[in-house]
C-alpha positions as CSV (number, residue, x, y, z in Angstrom):
1,X,19.8,119.6,125.5
2,X,20.0,123.4,126.1
3,X,18.2,124.7,129.2
4,X,15.6,127.4,128.7
5,X,16.9,130.9,129.5
6,X,13.6,132.8,129.6
7,X,10.2,132.1,131.2
8,X,8.4,131.6,127.8
9,X,10.7,128.8,126.8
10,X,10.6,127.3,130.2
11,X,6.8,127.1,130.1
12,X,7.0,125.7,126.6
13,X,9.4,123.0,127.7
14,X,6.7,121.5,130.0
15,X,8.6,122.2,133.2
16,X,6.5,121.4,136.3
17,X,7.2,122.8,139.7
18,X,7.6,120.5,142.7
19,X,8.6,121.0,146.3
20,X,12.0,120.2,147.7
21,X,10.6,117.2,149.6
22,X,8.8,116.0,146.5
23,X,12.0,116.3,144.6
24,X,14.0,114.4,147.2
25,X,11.3,111.6,147.4
26,X,11.1,111.2,143.6
27,X,14.8,111.0,143.0
28,X,15.3,108.7,146.0
29,X,12.6,106.4,144.8
30,X,14.1,106.3,141.3
31,X,17.5,105.5,142.5
32,X,16.2,102.9,144.9
33,X,14.2,101.2,142.2
34,X,17.3,101.2,139.9
35,X,19.4,99.5,142.6
36,X,21.9,102.4,142.9
37,X,24.2,102.9,145.9
38,X,22.1,105.5,147.8
39,X,24.7,106.5,150.4
40,X,28.2,105.9,148.9
41,X,31.1,106.1,151.3
42,X,28.9,105.6,154.4
43,X,30.1,102.6,156.4
44,X,28.5,100.8,159.3
45,X,25.0,102.3,159.1
46,X,23.6,99.9,156.5
47,X,21.2,98.2,158.9
48,X,20.6,101.0,161.4
49,X,20.8,104.6,160.3
50,X,20.3,104.5,156.6
51,X,16.9,102.7,156.6
52,X,15.6,105.4,159.0
53,X,16.8,108.1,156.7
54,X,15.1,106.4,153.7
55,X,11.8,106.3,155.6
56,X,12.1,110.0,156.6
57,X,12.8,111.0,152.9
58,X,9.8,109.0,151.7
59,X,7.6,110.5,154.5
60,X,8.7,114.0,153.6
61,X,10.0,114.8,157.0
62,X,12.4,117.3,158.4
63,X,15.1,115.4,160.4
64,X,17.3,115.7,163.4
65,X,20.5,113.5,163.6
66,X,21.1,112.6,167.2
67,X,24.5,111.2,168.3
68,X,27.8,111.8,169.9
69,X,30.6,113.7,168.2
70,X,32.3,112.1,165.3
71,X,29.3,109.9,164.2
72,X,29.0,111.5,160.7
73,X,25.9,113.5,161.5
74,X,26.9,116.5,159.4
75,X,28.1,114.1,156.6
76,X,24.7,112.4,156.6
77,X,23.0,115.8,156.3
78,X,25.2,116.8,153.4
79,X,24.6,113.5,151.7
80,X,21.0,114.3,151.1
81,X,22.0,116.8,148.5
82,X,22.5,114.0,146.0
83,X,18.8,113.3,145.9
84,X,18.1,116.8,144.5
85,X,17.7,117.5,140.8
86,X,20.9,118.4,139.0
87,X,19.7,122.0,138.6
88,X,16.4,123.9,139.0
89,X,15.3,127.1,137.2
90,X,14.8,130.4,139.0
91,X,13.9,134.0,138.2
92,X,17.1,135.8,137.3
93,X,16.5,139.3,138.5
94,X,18.6,141.6,140.9
95,X,15.6,142.7,142.9
96,X,14.8,139.2,144.1
97,X,16.3,138.0,147.4
98,X,15.5,134.3,146.9
99,X,15.7,131.8,144.1
100,X,12.1,132.1,143.0
101,X,10.3,129.3,141.3
102,X,9.4,130.8,137.9
103,X,6.0,129.2,138.0
104,X,5.2,129.9,141.7
105,X,7.1,132.9,143.1
106,X,6.6,133.6,146.8
107,X,7.8,137.2,147.2
108,X,6.0,140.4,146.2
109,X,8.7,141.5,143.7
110,X,8.7,138.0,142.2
111,X,4.9,137.9,141.8
112,X,4.9,141.4,140.2
113,X,7.7,140.4,137.8
114,X,5.8,137.4,136.5
115,X,2.5,139.3,136.3
116,X,3.8,142.5,134.6
117,X,6.6,141.5,132.3
118,X,6.3,139.5,129.0
119,X,7.5,135.9,129.7
120,X,10.0,136.1,126.8
121,X,11.7,139.0,128.6
122,X,12.0,137.3,132.0
123,X,15.4,135.8,132.4
124,X,15.8,132.3,133.8
125,X,18.9,130.9,135.4
126,X,19.7,127.5,136.9
127,X,20.5,126.7,140.5
128,X,23.0,123.8,140.8
129,X,22.4,120.9,143.1
130,X,25.6,121.5,145.1
131,X,24.7,125.1,145.8
132,X,21.3,124.3,147.3
133,X,22.6,123.2,150.7
134,X,23.6,125.6,153.5
135,X,24.8,124.8,157.0
136,X,25.2,126.8,160.1
137,X,26.7,126.0,163.6
138,X,24.3,127.0,166.3
139,X,26.6,128.7,168.9
140,X,26.7,132.4,168.3
141,X,23.9,132.3,165.7
142,X,21.6,135.3,165.9
143,X,18.0,135.7,164.8
144,X,19.0,138.0,162.0
145,X,21.5,135.5,160.7
146,X,19.1,132.7,159.9
147,X,15.6,134.3,160.0
148,X,16.0,138.0,159.1
149,X,15.8,141.6,160.4
150,X,14.2,144.9,159.6
151,X,16.6,146.8,157.4
152,X,17.1,150.4,158.7
153,X,18.5,151.5,155.4
154,X,15.3,150.5,153.6
155,X,13.2,152.3,156.2
156,X,15.3,155.4,155.7
157,X,14.6,155.1,152.0
158,X,10.9,155.4,152.6
159,X,9.8,151.7,152.7
160,X,7.0,151.1,155.1
161,X,7.9,149.3,158.3
162,X,5.3,146.6,157.8
163,X,6.2,146.0,154.1
164,X,7.9,142.9,152.9
165,X,10.6,145.0,151.2
166,X,11.7,146.4,154.6
167,X,13.1,143.0,155.5
168,X,16.7,141.8,155.2
169,X,16.2,138.0,154.9
170,X,18.3,135.5,156.9
171,X,19.9,132.4,155.6
172,X,16.9,130.1,155.9
173,X,14.5,132.2,153.8
174,X,17.3,132.7,151.3
175,X,17.6,128.9,151.0
176,X,14.1,128.7,149.7
177,X,13.9,125.6,147.5
178,X,17.0,124.1,149.1
179,X,18.2,122.2,152.2
180,X,19.3,124.0,155.4
181,X,21.3,122.2,158.1
182,X,21.7,123.5,161.7
183,X,24.4,121.8,163.8
184,X,24.3,121.6,167.6
185,X,20.7,122.9,167.9
186,X,20.7,122.8,171.7
187,X,23.2,125.6,171.6
188,X,20.8,127.8,169.6
189,X,19.5,130.8,171.4
190,X,15.9,130.3,172.7
191,X,14.6,133.3,170.8
192,X,16.0,131.8,167.5
193,X,14.4,128.5,168.4
194,X,11.0,130.2,168.7
195,X,11.6,131.8,165.4
196,X,11.9,128.4,163.8
197,X,8.3,127.5,164.9
198,X,6.6,129.1,162.0
199,X,9.2,127.9,159.5
200,X,8.8,124.3,160.6
201,X,5.0,124.4,161.0
202,X,3.7,127.0,158.6
203,X,6.7,127.6,156.4
204,X,6.4,131.4,156.8
205,X,8.6,134.1,158.4
206,X,7.8,136.4,161.3
207,X,10.2,139.2,162.2
208,X,9.7,141.6,165.1
209,X,6.0,140.9,165.2
210,X,5.4,141.5,161.4
211,X,4.1,138.3,159.8
212,X,5.3,138.0,156.3
213,X,3.7,135.1,154.4
214,X,6.4,133.5,152.2
215,X,5.3,129.9,151.9
216,X,8.9,128.8,152.2
217,X,9.8,125.6,150.4
218,X,12.7,124.1,152.4
219,X,13.9,120.9,154.0
220,X,15.3,121.5,157.5
221,X,18.0,119.3,159.1
222,X,19.4,119.5,162.6
223,X,22.1,117.7,164.6
224,X,22.6,117.4,168.3
225,X,24.4,115.4,171.0
226,X,21.9,113.3,173.1
227,X,23.3,114.6,176.4
228,X,22.4,118.2,175.6
229,X,19.3,117.6,173.4
230,X,17.6,115.6,176.2
231,X,18.5,118.0,178.9
232,X,15.6,120.0,180.1
233,X,15.5,123.5,178.8
234,X,18.1,123.2,176.1
235,X,15.6,122.6,173.3
236,X,12.1,123.9,173.8
237,X,9.5,121.1,173.5
238,X,7.4,122.8,170.8
239,X,10.5,122.8,168.5
240,X,11.2,119.1,169.1
241,X,7.5,118.3,168.4
242,X,7.8,119.9,165.0
243,X,10.7,117.9,163.7
244,X,9.4,114.9,161.7
245,X,12.0,112.2,162.2
246,X,14.8,111.6,164.8
247,X,17.7,109.7,163.3
248,X,19.9,108.1,166.0
249,X,23.5,107.6,164.9
250,X,26.1,105.5,166.6
251,X,29.8,104.5,166.7
252,X,30.9,101.5,164.6
253,X,29.4,98.4,166.0
254,X,32.4,96.2,165.2
255,X,36.1,96.7,164.9
256,X,36.3,96.1,161.1
257,X,33.7,98.7,160.3
258,X,35.7,101.2,162.4
259,X,38.9,100.3,160.5
260,X,37.1,100.7,157.2
261,X,35.9,104.2,158.2
262,X,39.3,105.1,159.6
263,X,41.2,104.2,156.4
264,X,38.6,105.7,154.1
265,X,38.3,109.0,155.9
266,X,42.0,109.5,156.5
267,X,42.6,109.9,152.8
268,X,46.3,108.8,153.1
269,X,48.2,107.8,150.1
270,X,50.4,104.9,151.3
271,X,52.3,104.9,148.0
272,X,54.6,107.5,146.5
273,X,58.3,107.9,146.9
274,X,58.3,106.6,150.4
275,X,55.5,103.9,150.6
276,X,54.1,102.6,153.8
277,X,52.7,99.1,154.4
278,X,50.4,98.8,157.4
279,X,50.1,95.3,159.0
280,X,46.5,94.2,159.9
281,X,47.3,94.0,163.6
282,X,48.4,97.7,163.7
283,X,45.1,98.7,162.1
284,X,43.3,96.6,164.7
285,X,45.2,98.2,167.6
286,X,44.5,101.8,166.5
287,X,40.8,101.1,166.2
288,X,40.7,99.1,169.4
289,X,42.2,102.1,171.2
290,X,39.1,104.1,170.2
291,X,36.7,101.3,171.1
292,X,38.3,100.9,174.6
293,X,38.2,104.7,175.1
294,X,34.5,104.7,174.5
295,X,34.0,102.3,177.3
296,X,36.6,103.6,179.7
297,X,35.4,104.7,183.2
298,X,38.1,107.4,183.1
299,X,36.7,109.1,180.1
300,X,33.5,111.2,180.0
301,X,31.2,109.1,177.8
302,X,28.7,111.9,177.5
303,X,31.2,113.8,175.4
304,X,32.0,110.7,173.3
305,X,35.2,109.6,171.5
306,X,35.0,110.8,167.9
307,X,35.9,108.8,164.8
308,X,38.3,111.6,164.2
309,X,40.2,110.2,167.2
310,X,41.0,107.0,165.3
311,X,41.7,108.9,162.0
312,X,44.2,111.3,163.7
313,X,46.0,108.4,165.5
314,X,46.2,106.4,162.2
315,X,47.7,109.4,160.4
316,X,50.3,109.9,163.1
317,X,51.2,106.2,163.1
318,X,51.7,106.2,159.3
319,X,53.6,109.5,159.6
320,X,56.0,108.0,162.2
321,X,56.6,105.0,160.0
322,X,57.2,107.2,156.9
323,X,59.6,109.4,158.9
324,X,61.6,106.3,159.7
325,X,61.5,105.1,156.1
326,X,62.8,108.5,154.9
327,X,65.6,108.7,157.4
328,X,66.7,105.1,157.0
329,X,65.9,104.6,153.4
330,X,63.5,101.7,154.1
331,X,60.9,100.9,151.4
332,X,58.2,100.2,152.3
333,X,58.2,101.6,155.8
334,X,56.1,99.5,158.2
335,X,54.4,100.9,161.4
336,X,55.6,99.3,164.7
337,X,54.3,99.3,168.2
338,X,57.0,101.9,169.1
339,X,55.2,104.3,166.7
340,X,52.3,104.4,169.1
341,X,54.4,106.4,171.5
342,X,53.6,109.4,169.3
343,X,49.9,109.1,169.7
344,X,49.9,111.6,172.5
345,X,50.3,114.3,169.8
346,X,47.1,113.2,168.0
347,X,45.1,112.1,171.1
348,X,45.6,114.5,173.9
349,X,42.9,117.1,173.8
350,X,40.4,114.8,172.1
351,X,39.7,112.8,175.3
352,X,37.7,114.5,178.0
353,X,38.4,112.9,181.4
354,X,35.6,111.9,183.8
355,X,36.6,113.9,186.9
356,X,34.8,111.5,189.2
357,X,36.3,108.3,187.6
358,X,39.8,109.4,186.7
359,X,41.1,109.6,190.3
360,X,43.5,112.3,189.4
361,X,45.1,110.4,186.5
362,X,46.4,112.6,183.8
363,X,45.1,112.4,180.2
364,X,48.5,111.0,179.2
365,X,48.3,108.2,181.8
366,X,44.8,107.3,180.8
367,X,45.9,107.1,177.1
368,X,48.9,104.9,178.0
369,X,46.7,102.5,179.9
370,X,44.2,102.3,177.0
371,X,47.0,101.7,174.5
372,X,48.4,98.9,176.6
373,X,45.0,97.3,176.9
374,X,44.4,97.6,173.2
375,X,47.7,95.9,172.4
376,X,46.9,93.1,175.0
377,X,43.5,92.5,173.5
378,X,44.6,92.2,169.9
379,X,47.6,90.2,170.9
380,X,45.5,87.6,172.8
381,X,43.4,87.1,169.6
382,X,46.5,86.4,167.6
383,X,47.9,84.1,170.4
384,X,44.8,82.0,170.2
385,X,45.1,81.8,166.4
386,X,48.9,81.5,165.9
387,X,50.0,79.8,169.1
388,X,52.5,82.6,170.1
389,X,52.3,81.7,173.8
390,X,55.4,79.5,173.5
391,X,57.5,82.5,172.7
392,X,57.2,83.7,176.3
393,X,59.4,80.7,177.2
394,X,62.3,82.2,175.3
395,X,62.6,85.0,177.8
396,X,62.9,82.6,180.7
397,X,66.4,81.9,179.4
398,X,67.5,85.5,179.9
399,X,66.8,86.9,176.5
400,X,67.0,90.7,176.3
401,X,65.8,92.7,173.1
402,X,66.0,96.4,172.4
403,X,63.6,98.2,170.0
404,X,63.0,101.8,168.9
405,X,61.2,103.8,166.4
406,X,64.4,104.8,164.5
407,X,66.1,101.4,164.8
408,X,66.7,99.9,161.3
409,X,64.7,96.9,160.4
410,X,67.9,95.1,159.5
411,X,69.0,95.3,163.1
412,X,65.9,93.4,164.1
413,X,66.7,90.8,161.5
414,X,70.2,90.4,162.9
415,X,68.8,89.9,166.4
416,X,66.4,87.2,165.1
417,X,69.4,85.1,164.1
418,X,70.4,84.8,167.7
419,X,67.1,83.6,169.1
420,X,65.4,80.2,169.0
421,X,63.2,78.9,166.2
422,X,60.2,79.7,168.4
423,X,60.2,83.1,166.8
424,X,59.3,81.7,163.4
425,X,55.8,81.2,164.8
426,X,55.6,85.0,165.5
427,X,56.0,85.8,161.8
428,X,52.8,83.9,160.9
429,X,51.1,87.0,162.4
430,X,51.8,88.7,159.1
431,X,53.6,86.3,156.8
432,X,56.3,88.1,154.9
433,X,60.0,87.9,154.0
434,X,60.3,91.7,154.4
435,X,62.7,92.8,157.2
436,X,60.4,95.8,157.9
437,X,57.3,93.6,158.3
438,X,59.2,91.2,160.5
439,X,60.4,94.0,162.7
440,X,56.8,95.2,163.1
441,X,55.7,91.6,164.0
442,X,58.6,91.3,166.5
443,X,57.6,94.4,168.3
444,X,53.9,93.4,168.3
445,X,54.8,90.1,170.0
446,X,57.1,91.8,172.5
447,X,54.5,94.4,173.4
448,X,51.9,91.7,173.6
449,X,54.0,89.6,176.0
450,X,54.6,92.6,178.1
451,X,50.9,93.7,178.1
452,X,50.0,90.1,179.2
453,X,52.5,90.3,182.0
454,X,55.0,87.7,180.7
455,X,58.0,89.9,180.3
456,X,59.2,93.3,181.7
457,X,59.9,96.5,179.8
458,X,62.1,99.6,180.4
459,X,62.5,102.7,178.4
460,X,65.5,105.0,178.1
461,X,66.5,107.7,175.6
462,X,63.7,106.7,173.2
463,X,64.7,103.0,173.2
464,X,62.6,100.3,174.7
465,X,64.1,97.1,176.2
466,X,62.2,93.9,176.8
467,X,63.6,91.2,179.1
468,X,62.8,88.5,181.7
469,X,60.6,89.7,184.6
């Protein structure tokens, strides 16, 4: 059905105005009643964060998302756009600074247009859902950017200083009838925070002492890290008091949720001309590295360890395996423990050391220790399940095995023919007849035996050698 393109037809169509929060509530309620997936792609928040967001929407609240970096705060803010109407009508006129509701304009020019012009001659355009969200990062944001400023050019043209037309509106007023998100609000200048008072409480704008009543219709969203949000003086109490709901985010509560997020958000195509097959234990190790980093006494936990840390490490691991597959012509390529040596490229710079707890350890040393512990933890779980402990006895007979990230999988297979049947048990870790999968399993077992102090390891020229201690 064609949308009305003038005010007369819009009125005739029976269109009814409603606020942004009424719109959010109505669409959310309908989708909830229909059993729709309300937050597609959001993993691990089903029983914690999402119910709180649902209540905030139904309550008509502005919200602040409070959590460490990499906890999908910005993504959650952007997700709320899906509860807006597909498109809403607005007055299509070059003199209007905001997307005016045709039935309830808020600016002087908008009100005069509706009052003085025949409805059939007032053009109507439609504002799409995806365009009704704007976002800003707090550091460096000035009052004029998001609230507005007196326009010297308009004053020079004869406009009165106290007139509405003298204003150059900032981003928030221009998002009238939309959603505005402000990231890292503790870093917002105090003067700008004060400017948000009236918008949050009265929904009007005050610029340089000139109150301009606009009756803004807007849903405001904020994000912050708890360590700075709760620090005295970073966010003025009056502003905190005016935000309706505080939504506390968190890192994945279990390893599998973290893996699901990591794989989903990486966006990697494991197929193509050079496919990659990732064994479950390699996925578990990558996520366990992040989980251990979030508990490490050597890492500043106030800063947090982002989900982007897992995603970047996963991408590097897959890239290393694919590089080997391309060079050696192996299809599919399968990630090995030796590929984790390249995680320094994706990890260093994402971890902030605790200067009190690190005892002068370098970032690389902390990372190596965490990787070793992650391998040991995952390995112990597989030992309990698959009985791999007996393989350690093989090395008591003087066995020595060399591995490397560019060593062909066939080489591993050849070495397996020279070792006892005990190794057959190792391949139950990821049952497969593929040489590449078996090479990955072999390295996992070797690294696990080393991490649990059963064998020794030496590294030379990019090759790693495991042997009896």
